[in-house]
C-alpha positions as CSV (number, residue, x, y, z in Angstrom):
1,M,-25.6,9.2,15.8
2,K,-23.9,10.2,12.5
3,T,-20.7,10.8,14.4
4,V,-20.6,7.2,15.7
5,K,-21.3,5.8,12.3
6,F,-18.6,8.0,10.7
7,E,-16.1,7.0,13.4
8,R,-16.9,3.3,12.8
9,E,-16.5,3.7,9.0
10,L,-13.3,5.6,9.6
11,N,-11.9,2.8,11.8
12,I,-12.9,0.2,9.3
13,A,-11.1,2.1,6.5
14,R,-8.1,2.7,8.7
15,S,-7.9,-1.0,9.5
16,E,-8.2,-2.0,5.8
17,F,-5.5,0.5,4.9
18,I,-3.1,-0.8,7.6
19,K,-3.8,-4.4,6.5
20,S,-3.1,-3.5,2.8
21,F,0.0,-1.6,3.7
22,N,1.4,-4.4,5.8
23,S,0.5,-6.9,3.1
24,L,2.5,-4.9,0.6
25,V,5.4,-4.5,2.9
26,G,5.3,-8.2,3.5
27,I,5.4,-9.0,-0.2
28,L,8.4,-6.6,-0.6
29,R,10.2,-8.2,2.4
30,M,9.7,-11.7,0.9
31,N,11.6,-10.5,-2.1
32,G,14.6,-9.8,0.2
33,L,14.2,-6.1,0.8
34,S,14.9,-4.6,4.1
35,R,12.0,-3.3,6.1
36,K,13.2,0.3,5.6
37,V,13.3,-0.1,1.8
38,A,10.0,-2.0,1.7
39,V,8.2,0.7,3.7
40,G,9.8,3.4,1.5
41,L,8.6,1.7,-1.7
42,A,5.1,1.2,-0.2
43,L,5.0,4.9,0.7
44,M,6.2,5.8,-2.8
45,A,3.1,4.2,-4.2
46,L,1.0,6.7,-2.4
47,I,2.9,9.7,-3.6
48,G,4.9,8.7,-6.7
49,G,2.5,7.1,-9.1
50,R,2.7,4.0,-11.2
51,A,5.8,5.1,-13.2
52,S,7.9,5.2,-10.1
53,I,6.6,1.7,-9.2
54,R,7.7,0.4,-12.6
55,N,11.2,1.8,-12.0
56,A,11.3,0.3,-8.5
57,S,10.3,-3.1,-9.8
58,I,13.1,-3.0,-12.4
59,T,15.6,-1.7,-9.9
60,F,14.9,-4.3,-7.2
61,G,14.0,-7.2,-9.5
62,L,10.4,-7.4,-8.3
63,N,7.5,-9.0,-10.3
64,Y,5.7,-5.9,-11.6
65,A,2.3,-7.5,-12.0
66,N,2.2,-8.8,-8.4
67,L,3.6,-5.5,-7.1
68,L,1.0,-3.5,-9.1
69,K,-1.8,-5.7,-7.7
70,A,-0.7,-5.2,-4.1
71,L,-0.3,-1.4,-4.8
72,E,-3.8,-1.3,-6.3
73,N,-5.2,-2.8,-3.1
74,L,-3.2,-0.3,-1.0
75,E,-4.5,2.6,-3.2
76,D,-8.1,1.4,-2.9
77,A,-7.7,1.2,0.9
78,W,-6.1,4.7,1.0
79,S,-8.9,6.1,-1.1
80,D,-11.5,4.6,1.2
81,Y,-9.7,6.0,4.2
82,L,-9.6,9.5,2.7
83,A,-13.3,9.4,1.6
């Protein structure tokens, strides 16, 4: 019984993470970045921390506040997935 509940919760967390990740990539793509660069920046958020995101926003001319909000959503979904 616990295994079924755990698998259901894991699937929900995985789905939320994918949705947040795709949303972030979409935001980056709307700013004219290629898919490859957008995915790279989204992954950088998971491993590089906020300082690297600030540098990326400056380098690529992105709105830092909007990017940070999207990254926070991704980070929350990632934390839920890992929990």
